[in-house]
C-alpha positions, 0 to 999 in steps of 0.5 A: 070449355076445351074445342077440338077444331077440325078442317078435313082434309086427306093430304092434310087434317088440320088441327086447331085446340082451344080454350074459351073461358070468360069470353076469351081464348087460349090456343094450346096447340094448333097443327098438322095431320099428314099423311103423304102419296105414296101410302095407300088408302087404308093406311093413310085412314090407319094414321088419321084416326090412330093421330086424332084418337091420340090429340082426343084422349090427350087432350079431352074435348068438352067440343070437336068443331068441324068445317062441313065438306065442300066438292069441288070439281075432283070426284075423285078427292072428295070421296077421299076427304069424305072417307078422310072426315068420317075416319075423324067424326067415327073417332070422336063419336065413339068417344061420345064428345059432342061433335059439331059442324060448319059451314066455309060461309058460318066459319068465316062470318063467324072470324071476320063478321065476311060471310065471303071473306079472305082466307088471308084475311080470314088467318089474320082475324085468328092471330089477332084473336088468339095474340099469337105473334104470326099466323098459324102453319099449315094452314090447316091448322089457323084453318083449324083454329078458326072451326074452333073459334067457329064453334066458341062463338056459337056454341050456346046459340047450338046448344039451346036450338040443336043446331050444327051436331052432328 
């Protein structure tokens, strides 16, 4: 199964592509889509739309897993990230690829065994689980890989129960 994990953002969208087969992971690619603050909102969303489309076309994932939004106190940032997330979901939906969402707590629990793990603990476990020489950079790419790992561990349960599917 090929899984494309997404850590949604407006300035940085984390991307992680994994193969999960026979209970083993094989990292395929991890990266980030970045937009610059000098760009207009519409151009930033267009860039995210086009770039995620490129990843979806290139890897043809069996599933896309995306982190649920966590809203902080900055309403303007929350709206921008929500718009970017909508673009990411729309590109996936157009291709009729199943998309699943996971809360930060679910992702941490799945990757580390502890739902309150800090960012460095999650990154270390991503490195270990994927047998990487270093923690993936940027942090958003490591987070996207964690989302993909979470889906790999949850996929059968989700299919049976119909949970976490957008």
